[in-house]
Structures are given as C-alpha cells and as structure tokens.
N, C-alpha and C positions, 0 to 999 in steps of 0.2 A: 529415602527418608523424606516424610513430612513435616514440612514445620508449621507449626501454630503460630497465624497470623499475630501482631502485638496489638495491644490494646489500641494504637494512634493507628492503626491498617484497620479495624473492626470500626472504630467511628467512623473511620471513613466510607467505608461500606454503605452503613447506617445513614450517615448524611444523605449519602446518593438516591435513597429510598424516596426520599420527597422533603418539605417542608416542613409535618407535623414529626417527621424523624430529629434534623437537623438539630446536631449536638455542637456545645463547644467547651475548649475545657483548661484548668482552668486551675493552678496548684492547690493542694488540700490545705494549707493556712494564708491563703491568698487572702486578702481587704477586696470587698468588689467594686470596683470602681464606675461612678456614673458612668453611662445608663446603668448597668447594672446593680441590681441591689438581690440578696441574700430573700430566700422564700423562705420569709416567718409566717406567723400564725398573724401576726400584725398586720403584715401587707397583705394578705389573704384579705383578710376583714374591708383592708380596703377597696379591692379589689374587687370586694359584690359590691359597693357603694357606686365603683365608678359604671360597671357592668348595667348598673343599675339605671344611671344614670344615661349610659349608652344604648340603651332598651329605650326608655321614656322619651328621647330623642329621636331614634328609630321609627316609631309607632305617632309622632307627633302628640303628643298626652305629657302631661305633666305627674310631676315623678310620684306621685302619690296612685299615678295610677297605676306605677309597678308597683306588686308584691316584695318584700324584702325576699322573700322565701324563694318568687321565681326567678329575682339574679344569682340567687345565692348556687340554685342547681344549676342555669345555666355557669356558672361561674365553675361547681365542683367537677362538671363535664368536660367542661374546655378543658382544665388546670390537667384532671385525670389524663385526658386522650393524651392529651401533647407530651407526661410522662411516661405512659402505657406504649405508647407505641414504638420508640428507641428500646424498650424494656422487653418485649416482643422482640421486636428484629433483631438485638444481638442475640437472642436464642435460637429464634429460627436460623441468624446466615451461621453461627458458630458456636452453636449451646454454651453462648459466655451470658454472664449473669449483673449484671450492674447491681451494685451496692454501694448508697450512699443516704444520710439522711436527710431529708425534705430539707430544712436550714443548709443543709453543705450545698445545695444549687442555688445557681445564680440565677436569674432574672431582665427579663426588661416588659414590664408591662407596659406591655402595647396593648392598645384593641381592636379589630375586626383584620383578627388574624392567629395564628401557631405566634407566640412568642418566644422569642429568642431566649434560648437556654444553655445553661453551662452547666457542667457535670465536675465536678472529681476526677483530676486527671488518673486517678489510681480506684475511679469506678466501675470501670469492669472485670469480672473478673481475671485472674491468672490462665486458667483451665479450662474446655467443659464443665459443665454439672450437669448431674440430672437430672429431666423435666420437673420430679417436685420441689426442685431446690428453687425453682422459677415462681410460686405462690408465698416467695418470702417477699416478693416484694410487695406482693398485697398488704402484707402487714407492717413492712417499712418505711417510704416516702409515700403512698396510696393513702393508709393507716393514717399516719401523721394529719393529710391534708382531708380525709375526711374526718377526723378529730373536729379538724379546724374549721371545718364547714357545720357539726353540728349543732353550733347554737343556734342557729338561725331555724329550730322550727321544721328541717328538712324531716322522714321520716328515714330510716337501714332499707325501707323497703325502695325505695327512690331512688337513696346513694348506692345501695346496689347495686341495682338497675344502668343504671349511671356507667360505673365500672365497665359492665357488663356488654352495651353500649358501647364506650370507647373501647374496646377489645378487640371490640365484633369490627365495630369501624377502620382498627388501624390494621385487621388483620384483611381487611378490604382491600385494602388499600397496599400491601407486602402484594398479594395475589398480582393486585394490576401492573406492580411496578417487575415483578420478578413472577411470571406467573412458571418458573420452575420449581416455585417456591412455597406451591400456591396448598400441596394435600399436605407436605410438613407446616404450614401454618394453621390451614383448618385442626389437625393433629393434637396442636397447640393450646389453637382456642380451647377447644372442648379438654383439654385435663384442664383449662383454669376458669372455664368453668364449671365444669364439675367437682372444682376442690370445697371445702366445708366455709368456703370465704366468699362464692358466689352462685354456689347452686336453690338450683331453684328462681335464678333470676332470673332467665329465660328461657326461650320453648325454640322449637321449628315446629312452622305449620305445613300443611298439605304438603305443600311444593317447596318445600324448602330451606324458606327463607326465615333469616332469623327477627325473631319475634322479643326484645326483653316484655318483663310483666309489670311494666310501671312508666310512669309519666314523666316525662322530664319537667317538664309544665311551662316552657318556652310558649305553647299555642295562650297561655292566658298572658304573655306581653303585651300582646296587640290590643287593639283598641275593644271594647268591650268583652274579652278575653274570647276573640273570634278568629286567634289564626290556626295556621297551617298545622294538619300535627306531622313530628319527624315519620320516616321510611320503617323506622322498625319499636315504632307507639306500639303498645299494647289498645289505644282507644282505636287503632285501623281495624281491629279483628271485628268489631262493632261499628256503627255509624250512628248507631241511637243508645248506645251507653253515657248516661251521665258521664262529664267530665268535671268529676269530684276528688280527685287525687293532686 
C-alpha cells in the first residue's frame, strides 16, 4: 500500500528545493509575532515604497528618479514568484494544492532576497488534485496580490507577464534542483500558461526559449532608464524597439 505524504512532509520537500520555495507554517488562527506580519494590502503598498527607495539607493539616484509604477511592478513580480514557486512545487511533487487567502500568509518584508514566508498549517490539500485545480491559485492569493498592486497604474498586460515570468522562473528552478521532475514541471507550466488567466502572456522563441509578451519595467529603475533587460523580456526580441511599455 502506498501512503500519501503528510502536509508536513510535502512542505519539507518543497522547502528543500531552494530559498524561493522555503515555507514555514503557523496555526490557522495564529496572530503573527514580529518580525512576522500578515500579507495585507496596506503592507504590500508599503512594500512598493520600500522597493522604490531600495532601487533609488542601488542606482545612486534621488527617490523621484524611480517611477512608482516601476517599483510596483518589481514588487509584484517578486511577491508573485515567492508565492507561485511553492505552489507549483506542491503540485509537481505530489499533485497537492496550496490553498489560503493572501491575508492568511505571514511574511517578513525584508529587501534583497526571497522573503521568509509562512502559510497556514492547513494550506496543503489533503490529497491529490487534478491539474486544472492548480489554476485556482491564480484566482486566490495571486489574484488578491494583483488587485493590491493594480492601483499603481500597471497595465493588466504587464501584470500577467509578471505572473508568467514568475512561473517560468519557478519551473526552471525546480528542473534544476530535481532534473527528474523537469518534464512534469514543464507540462504543468504549459497548462498554467494556457489557462484563461495567462493565455497569450508568453510565447516560445524559435530556439525554444521562454519569452514573456511584456516588460517588467525594471530597466527604467537605472539612471537614464538605461538598465539591462531581463533574459525573458519581450524587448530582447528586437533591440531597436522603443522601450515604452
């Protein structure tokens, strides 16, 4: 007889994949104790301000030189990657689903790396779920995250591209850490990118590379808006194309 792994065992396996996957757990009704805080809309907005200041300092520029929407996009991409990575891993490893409201997640909003993240101890589904169930995560905490970022004047095109990029990054890290999961991971990634929420947010180049159909705007955080482009940026397809996304 094959026994299904416990929630704790699944989280241990997820965490072993690397810092973007690492999860702590807390009781459902637990009040966060500092330095842990709930992932509320207000704190996400504060995170945008903190990221803006960090980008300005990194570029040795005044704060006003960094557009708020650039900091908002960088914040959205980073938090989306942190939430999506363990969710993707849970399914790839054991066909489990992570289910929780964004406000039920606790985090430590440090800058400069993957944030410490804690989810309710009941977040891992009791048993396997069908592949299409994974798309509900895009409507759940990821949808709440995107809603919290939307007031910063980012187009849905950029936000959807951020999610696609975050998922591809997570898939790449899983395949690197556990090559035996590479095929299953890519199949799951394709399913998610073909879902209504992310359809047409990315494409594949002639040489098989992933390419999002939008820009995360981070190049605009550098002095003179002349920063480097991300490897999966749509602008890399044509260096002569105007950078106006």
